[in-house]
C-alpha positions in Angstrom: 3.6 2.7 17.0 0.4 2.8 15.1 -2.3 5.2 16.1 -5.8 5.5 14.6 -8.0 8.6 15.1 -11.6 9.5 14.3 -11.6 12.4 11.9 -8.6 14.7 11.0 -5.3 14.5 12.9 -3.9 17.1 15.2 -0.5 17.3 13.5 1.3 19.5 16.0 0.1 17.4 19.1 1.1 14.1 17.5 4.5 15.2 16.1 5.3 16.9 19.5 4.4 13.9 21.5 6.5 11.6 19.4 9.3 13.9 19.5 9.2 14.2 23.4 8.9 10.3 23.6 11.9 9.6 21.4 14.3 12.6 21.8 16.4 11.1 24.5 16.7 7.6 22.9 19.8 8.5 21.0 18.3 8.7 17.5 20.2 11.2 15.3 17.3 11.7 12.9 13.6 12.2 13.2 12.1 12.4 9.7 8.3 13.0 9.4 5.8 13.0 6.6 2.4 14.8 6.8 -0.4 14.1 4.3 -2.7 16.9 3.7 -6.0 16.6 1.9 -5.8 18.8 -1.2 -8.5 21.0 -2.7 -9.2 19.3 -6.1 -12.0 17.9 -8.2 -14.5 20.0 -6.3 -14.3 17.6 -3.3 -15.1 18.8 0.3 -12.6 16.3 1.6 -11.9 12.6 1.9 -13.3 9.8 4.0 -11.4 6.6 5.0 -12.4 3.1 6.0 -9.6 0.9 7.6 -9.4 -2.8 8.0 -7.5 -3.1 11.2 -6.3 -6.7 11.3 -4.4 -6.4 7.9 -3.2 -2.9 8.8 -1.7 -4.1 12.1 0.1 -7.1 10.3 1.3 -4.8 7.6 2.6 -2.3 10.1 4.2 -5.0 12.3 6.2 -6.1 9.2 7.5 -2.6 8.7 8.5 -2.3 12.3 10.5 -5.5 12.0 12.2 -4.0 8.8 12.9 -0.8 10.5 14.4 -2.7 13.6 16.8 -4.5 11.3 18.0 -1.1 10.3 18.3 0.2 13.8 15.3 2.5 13.3 11.6 3.0 14.4 8.5 3.6 12.3 5.6 5.5 13.5 2.3 6.2 11.9 -1.0 7.8 12.6 -4.0 7.7 10.3 -7.6 9.1 10.3 -10.9 7.0 10.1 -13.9 8.7 8.8 -14.1 12.2 7.3 -11.1 14.7 6.8 -11.9 17.9 5.1 -9.6 19.9 2.7 -6.5 21.4 4.2 -6.6 18.9 7.1 -4.3 16.0 7.7 -5.3 12.3 7.3 -1.8 10.8 7.5 1.3 11.1 9.4 4.4 8.9 9.5 7.8 9.3 10.9 11.1 7.4 11.0 13.7 7.7 13.7 17.2 6.3 13.3 20.7 6.9 14.4 21.9 8.0 11.0 19.9 10.4 8.6 20.5 8.4 5.5 18.7 5.4 7.0 15.8 7.6 8.1 15.6 9.4 4.7 15.6 6.1 2.7 13.1 4.3 5.1 10.5 7.2 5.1 10.4 7.1 1.4 10.0 3.3 1.2 7.5 3.3 4.0 5.3 6.2 2.6 5.3 4.5 -1.0 4.6 1.0 0.6 1.7 2.6 2.7 0.1 4.1 -0.5 0.4 0.7 -2.4 -0.5 -1.8 0.3 -2.2 -0.5 3.4 -5.8 -1.7 3.8 -7.3 1.8 3.8 -10.1 2.6 1.3 -10.6 6.3 0.3 -13.8 8.1 -0.6 -14.4 11.5 -2.0 -16.6 13.8 0.0 -19.0 15.4 -2.6 -21.9 17.4 -1.5 -22.4 15.5 1.7 -22.0 12.1 0.1 -19.2 9.5 0.3 -18.2 8.4 -3.2 -15.6 5.6 -3.6 -12.5 6.9 -5.3 -11.9 3.7 -7.3 -9.8 5.5 -10.1 -7.3 6.5 -7.4 -7.3 3.2 -5.6 -5.0 0.3 -5.9 -5.8 -3.4 -5.4 -4.3 -4.8 -2.2 -2.1 -7.9 -2.9 -3.3 -11.0 -1.1 -6.6 -9.3 0.2 -9.2 -11.5 -1.6 -12.6 -10.1 -1.4 -11.3 -6.8 0.2 -9.3 -5.9 -2.9 -12.5 -4.8 -4.6 -13.8 -2.5 -1.9 
């Protein structure tokens, strides 16, 4: 399940809904990761642009990998502005065994950071400034790799 939201994520609502949906599906582990915008470099927050066709394909590949391991991967991400101390990203893995979920959440979060087609901007004094020094080029993304 991939969910995209405008602005910051309502962490408690999303995690609670996911838990309620999957708690009776016989998964023994529900491992979540919540990304929170840190106060650093005088930013007011971060802003995100998402290229959905590539993100959907990327996420579907992760769903297929999770399914091979008997697991499910969930993800929510913000579009637009997210201010410091708010959440822009949530992911979770459910699996029958905790070791699978623990390993998969680490792989998924690292894979997300390196390959998801989401561009990050710093919010500085009311302006969006592309965070190029903290961005990675996306493999096989052509012209989008330089955004």
